[in-house]
C-alpha positions as CSV (number, residue, x, y, z in Angstrom):
1,M,118.2,100.3,102.4
2,A,119.0,104.0,102.2
3,R,119.1,105.8,98.9
4,T,122.3,107.6,97.9
5,R,122.3,111.0,96.2
6,T,125.5,111.5,94.3
7,I,127.4,114.8,94.8
8,V,130.8,113.5,93.9
9,L,131.8,111.4,90.9
10,G,135.1,109.7,90.5
11,A,137.4,110.5,87.6
12,A,136.4,107.3,85.8
13,G,132.6,107.9,86.3
14,A,130.2,109.1,83.8
15,V,129.3,112.8,84.4
16,V,125.9,114.3,83.7
17,V,125.5,118.0,84.3
18,G,122.0,119.4,84.4
19,G,121.1,121.4,81.3
20,A,124.5,121.9,79.6
21,G,126.1,118.4,79.9
22,L,129.5,117.7,78.4
23,A,129.7,118.9,74.9
24,T,131.1,116.7,72.0
25,A,130.0,119.2,69.4
26,G,129.6,122.9,69.0
27,L,132.6,123.7,71.3
28,G,135.3,122.0,69.3
29,G,134.8,118.3,70.5
30,G,136.2,115.6,68.2
31,G,139.0,116.0,65.6
32,D,142.6,116.6,66.4
33,P,142.8,117.6,70.1
34,A,145.9,119.7,69.5
35,A,144.4,121.7,66.6
36,A,143.8,125.4,67.1
37,H,141.0,127.3,65.4
38,S,139.2,130.6,65.5
39,T,135.6,129.6,66.4
40,L,135.2,131.1,69.8
41,P,133.0,129.5,72.4
42,P,130.0,131.5,73.6
43,A,131.5,132.1,77.1
44,T,134.7,131.5,79.0
45,A,135.8,130.9,82.6
46,A,139.2,131.2,84.2
47,I,141.2,128.1,85.4
48,E,141.4,128.4,89.2
49,R,144.0,127.2,91.6
50,T,142.0,126.1,94.6
51,A,141.2,123.3,97.0
52,L,138.4,120.8,96.3
53,V,136.8,118.5,98.9
54,E,135.4,115.2,97.9
55,T,131.9,114.8,99.4
56,Q,128.9,112.6,99.2
57,D,125.3,113.0,100.5
58,V,123.7,109.8,101.7
59,D,120.4,109.0,103.3
60,G,120.3,107.8,106.9
61,T,117.9,107.3,109.8
62,L,118.0,109.2,113.1
63,G,117.0,106.8,115.9
64,Y,118.4,104.8,118.8
65,G,120.7,102.6,116.7
66,R,120.7,98.9,116.0
67,T,118.1,96.7,117.6
68,H,118.9,93.7,119.7
69,T,116.7,90.8,120.8
70,V,116.3,89.8,124.4
71,A,115.5,86.1,124.7
72,G,114.0,84.4,127.7
73,A,115.3,81.2,129.3
74,G,114.1,78.9,132.0
75,R,110.5,78.0,132.8
76,G,107.4,80.0,133.8
77,T,104.9,82.5,132.5
78,V,105.5,86.0,131.4
79,T,103.6,88.3,133.9
80,W,104.9,91.7,133.0
81,L,107.1,93.4,130.4
82,A,108.6,96.9,130.2
83,G,106.8,98.9,127.5
84,P,108.2,100.4,124.2
85,G,110.2,103.5,125.0
86,A,110.9,102.5,128.6
87,V,114.6,102.9,129.7
88,V,115.9,100.2,132.0
89,S,119.0,100.6,134.1
90,R,121.2,98.2,136.0
91,G,119.3,96.3,138.7
92,R,115.8,97.3,137.4
93,P,113.5,94.6,135.9
94,V,113.2,94.1,132.2
95,Y,110.3,91.7,132.5
96,R,108.8,89.4,135.1
97,V,108.3,85.6,135.0
98,D,105.8,84.1,137.5
99,D,105.8,87.6,139.0
100,R,109.5,87.3,139.7
101,P,111.7,90.2,138.3
102,V,114.3,89.5,135.7
103,P,116.7,92.4,136.2
104,L,119.3,94.1,133.9
105,L,123.0,93.6,134.5
106,Y,125.8,95.3,132.6
107,G,128.5,93.3,130.7
108,R,129.4,91.5,127.5
109,L,128.8,87.9,128.5
110,P,125.3,86.4,128.7
111,L,124.3,84.1,131.5
112,Y,125.1,81.0,129.6
113,R,125.7,78.7,132.7
114,T,124.7,78.5,136.3
115,L,127.0,80.5,138.6
116,S,127.5,79.1,142.0
117,A,130.1,78.5,144.7
118,G,133.3,77.0,143.2
119,K,132.8,78.4,139.7
120,E,135.5,80.5,138.1
121,G,135.7,82.7,135.0
122,A,135.1,86.1,133.4
123,D,131.4,85.7,133.9
124,V,131.9,85.4,137.6
125,E,133.9,88.6,137.7
126,Q,131.2,90.3,135.6
127,L,128.5,89.3,138.1
128,E,130.6,90.5,141.1
129,R,131.2,93.9,139.4
130,N,127.4,94.3,139.0
131,L,126.8,93.3,142.7
132,R,129.4,95.8,143.8
133,A,127.8,98.5,141.6
134,L,124.4,97.7,143.1
135,G,125.8,98.2,146.6
136,Y,126.5,94.7,147.8
137,T,129.9,94.1,149.5
138,G,131.8,91.6,151.5
139,F,133.6,89.8,148.7
140,T,136.6,90.4,146.4
141,V,135.8,91.2,142.7
142,D,137.7,88.5,140.9
143,E,137.0,85.4,138.8
144,T,136.3,83.1,141.7
145,Y,132.7,82.5,143.0
146,G,133.3,81.9,146.7
147,A,131.1,81.7,149.8
148,A,131.3,85.5,150.2
149,T,129.9,86.0,146.7
150,A,127.1,83.5,147.3
151,A,126.2,85.4,150.5
152,A,126.0,88.7,148.5
153,V,123.9,87.0,145.9
154,K,121.5,85.8,148.6
155,R,121.1,89.4,149.9
156,W,120.4,90.6,146.4
157,Q,117.9,87.8,145.8
158,D,116.2,88.7,149.1
159,D,115.9,92.4,147.9
160,L,114.5,91.2,144.6
161,G,111.9,89.0,146.3
162,V,113.0,85.8,144.7
163,E,114.2,82.5,146.2
164,E,117.5,82.9,148.1
165,T,119.6,80.2,146.5
166,G,123.0,81.9,146.4
167,R,123.3,80.9,142.7
168,I,122.4,82.5,139.4
169,E,120.6,80.4,136.8
170,P,120.5,81.2,133.0
171,G,117.5,83.4,132.4
172,A,117.7,85.0,135.9
173,A,118.9,88.3,134.5
174,V,119.4,90.1,131.2
175,V,122.9,91.3,130.3
176,A,123.5,94.3,128.1
177,S,126.5,96.7,127.6
178,G,124.6,99.5,129.5
179,R,121.2,101.0,129.9
180,I,118.6,99.8,127.3
181,R,115.6,101.3,125.7
182,V,112.7,98.9,124.9
183,A,111.9,99.1,121.2
184,E,109.2,96.4,120.8
185,R,107.5,93.7,122.9
186,K,107.8,90.3,121.2
187,A,106.0,88.3,123.9
188,H,102.7,89.0,125.7
189,V,101.6,88.6,129.3
190,G,100.5,85.0,129.7
191,D,103.0,83.6,127.2
192,R,105.3,80.7,128.4
193,I,108.9,82.0,128.6
194,G,111.2,81.0,125.8
195,G,112.3,82.7,122.7
196,A,112.2,86.4,122.0
197,V,110.7,88.5,124.8
198,L,111.4,92.0,123.5
199,T,113.8,94.0,121.3
200,C,115.9,96.9,122.7
201,T,118.4,99.6,121.6
202,G,120.8,101.9,123.4
203,T,119.5,105.1,125.0
204,T,121.4,107.6,122.9
205,R,120.1,108.7,119.5
206,V,122.4,108.1,116.6
207,V,122.2,108.2,112.8
208,T,122.5,104.9,111.0
209,V,123.4,104.7,107.4
210,D,123.3,101.6,105.2
211,L,126.2,102.8,103.0
212,D,126.8,101.5,99.5
213,V,130.2,99.7,99.6
214,Q,131.5,101.8,96.7
215,Y,131.5,104.8,99.1
216,Q,133.1,103.0,102.0
217,R,136.3,104.8,101.3
218,L,134.6,108.1,102.2
219,V,134.1,107.1,105.9
220,R,136.5,106.4,108.7
221,K,135.9,106.2,112.5
222,G,136.2,109.6,114.1
223,A,135.6,111.6,110.9
224,G,133.3,114.6,111.1
225,V,130.1,114.8,109.1
226,E,127.1,117.1,108.8
227,V,123.5,115.9,109.3
228,E,120.5,117.6,107.9
229,L,117.4,117.0,110.0
230,P,113.8,116.8,108.6
231,S,113.3,120.4,109.7
232,G,116.1,121.5,107.4
233,D,118.4,122.4,110.3
234,T,122.0,121.0,110.2
235,V,123.9,119.5,113.1
236,K,127.4,118.2,113.5
237,G,128.1,114.5,113.8
238,R,131.0,112.1,114.0
239,V,131.4,108.6,112.6
240,A,131.2,106.3,115.7
241,S,131.6,102.9,113.9
242,V,131.9,101.5,110.4
243,G,130.8,97.9,109.7
244,K,133.5,95.5,108.7
245,V,131.2,93.0,107.0
246,A,129.2,94.0,103.9
247,E,125.6,92.8,103.7
248,E,124.3,91.7,100.4
249,G,121.5,93.8,99.0
250,R,118.2,92.6,97.7
251,E,118.0,91.6,94.1
252,G,119.3,94.5,92.0
253,E,120.5,96.5,95.0
254,P,124.2,97.0,96.0
255,A,125.9,95.5,99.1
256,T,126.1,97.9,102.1
257,V,128.0,98.4,105.3
258,E,126.4,99.8,108.4
259,V,127.8,103.2,109.5
260,E,126.8,104.7,112.9
261,I,127.1,108.4,113.5
262,S,126.9,110.2,116.9
263,V,125.3,113.6,116.8
264,T,125.9,116.7,118.9
265,P,124.4,118.7,120.5
266,R,121.7,116.2,121.4
267,K,119.2,118.9,122.5
268,S,119.1,120.1,118.9
269,L,117.5,116.7,117.8
270,G,114.1,117.5,119.2
271,S,111.9,114.4,119.6
272,Y,112.8,112.7,116.3
273,D,112.9,108.9,116.2
274,K,113.2,106.8,113.1
275,A,113.4,110.0,111.1
276,P,115.0,110.3,107.7
277,V,118.0,112.5,107.5
278,T,120.7,113.4,105.0
279,V,124.3,112.9,105.9
280,S,127.1,114.8,104.2
281,L,130.3,112.8,104.2
282,T,133.6,114.5,103.6
283,A,136.6,112.5,102.4
284,N,139.6,113.5,100.4
285,R,140.7,117.1,100.3
286,H,142.7,118.0,97.2
287,S,144.7,121.2,97.9
288,D,146.4,123.5,95.4
289,V,144.8,122.0,92.2
290,L,143.7,123.5,89.0
291,A,139.9,123.5,88.5
292,V,137.3,124.5,86.0
293,P,133.5,124.4,85.8
294,I,132.3,120.9,85.0
295,G,130.6,122.3,81.9
296,A,134.0,123.2,80.5
297,L,134.8,119.5,79.9
298,L,134.6,118.1,76.4
299,A,133.8,114.4,76.1
300,Q,136.3,112.8,73.7
301,G,135.8,109.8,71.4
302,D,138.4,107.7,73.4
303,G,136.4,108.2,76.6
304,G,138.6,110.9,78.0
305,Y,138.1,114.6,78.4
306,A,139.5,117.9,77.1
307,V,139.0,121.6,77.5
308,Q,139.1,124.5,75.1
309,V,141.8,127.0,75.9
310,V,141.0,130.5,74.5
311,E,144.0,132.7,73.8
312,N,144.5,135.7,71.6
313,G,141.2,135.2,69.8
314,R,142.0,131.6,69.0
315,V,140.9,128.3,70.5
316,R,142.9,125.1,71.1
317,T,141.7,121.8,72.5
318,V,143.8,120.4,75.3
319,P,143.3,116.8,76.6
320,V,143.0,116.7,80.4
321,E,143.1,114.2,83.2
322,T,140.2,114.7,85.7
323,G,140.3,114.4,89.5
324,V,137.6,115.3,92.0
325,F,134.2,116.5,90.8
326,T,132.5,118.6,93.5
327,E,130.3,121.7,93.8
328,G,130.1,122.2,90.0
329,K,133.9,122.2,89.6
330,V,136.3,119.5,88.4
331,E,140.0,119.1,89.1
332,I,142.1,119.0,85.9
333,S,145.7,118.6,84.8
334,G,147.1,118.8,81.3
335,S,150.0,120.0,79.2
336,G,150.6,123.7,79.4
337,L,147.6,124.5,81.6
338,S,148.0,127.2,84.3
339,E,146.0,129.3,86.6
340,G,144.2,132.2,85.0
341,M,143.9,130.7,81.5
342,K,140.5,131.0,79.9
343,V,138.5,127.9,78.9
344,G,135.3,127.7,76.9
345,V,132.0,126.9,78.7
346,P,128.5,126.7,77.4
347,T,126.1,129.6,78.0
């Protein structure tokens, strides 16, 4: 599971700031928050009116996306398999059984039954669409497997060098949504067919993130992100999909959802495969808010925060509500606070 490096903390989260931290003493922490006194802080900063963007850096992997298993059916002996890294397109063999090719077809339905004259259904139409794309004609693309379809299948089988039966048995072809890239061989030449033959992915490189569910609100399909490559270069990306079902983490680890990110331009990705990358997610943009350096926050005994307002040589402590924490600043709101006021900060 990917590690997550926190850039943004929610208002209710604990805040740790390198070096300075959040003072509870020495800058007026504790006591009556409305009290004014003359002990000046060592430094001040102006309250800004600005826009803050909630972001999060997470770890991901640049590769070819999720892996799928191709299982063999029927009888026979594996005599050839496409090798790792090979790209297979429609009509080309994925593997061979008894030296007969098992080609790739495009679609969403596996070959779960024998297709022959008289059969009807969406899987029939899927087969006919593939036949038409491969250049076979003489039939109507619909959900009916007629004599014309059987004739086209025989011509296809003749070209493949397999028995011309006019029907398609389960295991006679592999079905995928498009071109596939072989990831790993699971069977070997000489094995009896049955079970996993190989694993495959898509052919376009994407970034995959196992995202802690607590950060799921930071992603939505179509949102833009930045991806830092191992070289240090940064490329643009876009959220292509967000998993709907969380996967339980191992003992002591949080549940995650899978997020897939498309990356452009692809030529900037070099030859990276299964490479670790950092993804910067951008979520909520808070415009026209008051903000101060995070170090200006004072932790209060009740679990809240305050700031020290410095005016006319005196200091008063004002309780505040916090919003977004990002890039060393924090959104605040509180009674009497306005842009330009000075607040105490540690040196």
